[in-house]
ROTORDO-683991 format. One record per residue (C-alpha): residue in one letter; chain; x, y, z. Coordinates in Angstrom, 3 decimals. Each point is the difference from the previous one (the first is absolute). Layout:
<sites>
("A","A",(X,Y,Z));
...
</sites>
This chain:
<sites>
("M","A",(99.156,131.797,45.249));
("T","A",(-0.388,-2.790,2.558));
("A","A",(-2.770,0.134,2.583));
("V","A",(1.159,-0.080,3.604));
("N","A",(-1.911,-2.475,2.166));
("T","A",(-0.619,0.782,3.630));
("P","A",(-1.399,-2.238,2.761));
("F","A",(-3.325,1.785,-0.509));
("D","A",(-0.319,-0.910,-3.689));
("P","A",(-2.135,-2.927,-1.169));
("A","A",(1.742,-3.375,-0.036));
("P","A",(0.273,-2.032,-3.201));
("A","A",(-3.129,-1.963,-0.938));
("G","A",(-0.368,-3.170,2.036));
("A","A",(2.308,1.168,2.796));
("G","A",(-2.646,-0.667,2.659));
("P","A",(-0.564,2.077,3.140));
("T","A",(2.582,2.769,0.099));
("H","A",(-1.590,2.902,1.869));
("L","A",(-1.829,0.995,3.175));
("V","A",(-2.428,2.745,0.884));
("L","A",(1.169,1.646,3.207));
("E","A",(-2.131,2.096,2.317));
("N","A",(0.977,2.424,2.757));
("A","A",(-1.860,1.116,3.129));
("S","A",(-1.681,2.886,-1.830));
("G","A",(-1.378,-2.359,-2.658));
("R","A",(2.370,1.008,-2.793));
("R","A",(0.851,-2.856,-2.360));
("S","A",(3.142,-0.656,-2.015));
("L","A",(1.219,-2.436,-2.651));
("W","A",(3.058,-1.868,1.297));
("P","A",(2.256,-2.748,-1.411));
("A","A",(-0.578,-3.257,1.900));
("W","A",(3.727,-0.740,0.347));
("R","A",(0.722,3.247,1.901));
("S","A",(-0.432,0.387,3.749));
("V","A",(-3.144,1.812,1.062));
("P","A",(1.059,3.443,1.283));
("A","A",(-0.731,1.118,3.553));
("G","A",(-3.478,1.435,0.387));
("W","A",(-1.455,-2.115,-2.808));
("S","A",(-1.691,-3.407,-0.005));
("V","A",(-1.060,-2.386,-2.763));
("G","A",(-3.542,0.811,-1.071));
("S","A",(-0.113,-2.648,-2.730));
("G","A",(2.260,-2.230,-2.033));
("P","A",(2.286,-1.323,-1.015));
("A","A",(-1.722,0.169,-3.357));
("T","A",(0.797,0.961,-3.569));
("Y","A",(0.838,3.594,-0.815));
("E","A",(-3.316,0.414,-1.817));
("E","A",(-2.041,-1.354,2.928));
("C","A",(1.770,2.303,2.451));
("V","A",(-0.441,3.067,-2.210));
("G","A",(-3.697,-0.870,-0.231));
("R","A",(-0.194,-0.058,3.793));
("L","A",(1.459,3.514,0.115));
("A","A",(-3.088,1.468,-1.656));
("P","A",(-1.359,2.738,2.263));
("R","A",(-2.588,-1.132,2.515));
("S","A",(-3.121,2.084,0.389));
("G","A",(0.617,2.789,2.471));
("S","A",(3.801,-0.388,-0.111));
("A","A",(2.665,2.413,-1.114));
("G","A",(1.237,-2.622,-2.455));
("A","A",(2.993,-2.267,-0.175));
("T","A",(3.655,0.900,0.104));
("V","A",(2.634,-1.813,-1.982));
("R","A",(3.134,0.243,2.099));
("R","A",(3.277,-0.168,-1.910));
</sites>
């Protein structure tokens, strides 16, 4: 069985900055591929950075409802 890669999967080692962390007006955050257009209602909260760095930035903040990974 072959794994299917999506734009939200980690990039190969050494690929450099490949993802963004987006944020909307209500403070929700989302992992997003850097090469895709930012959807309406969202803005870049951080990045571009590596997948691992962006996932680390999605850790819930104190007092928040947590992060959302939008696919």
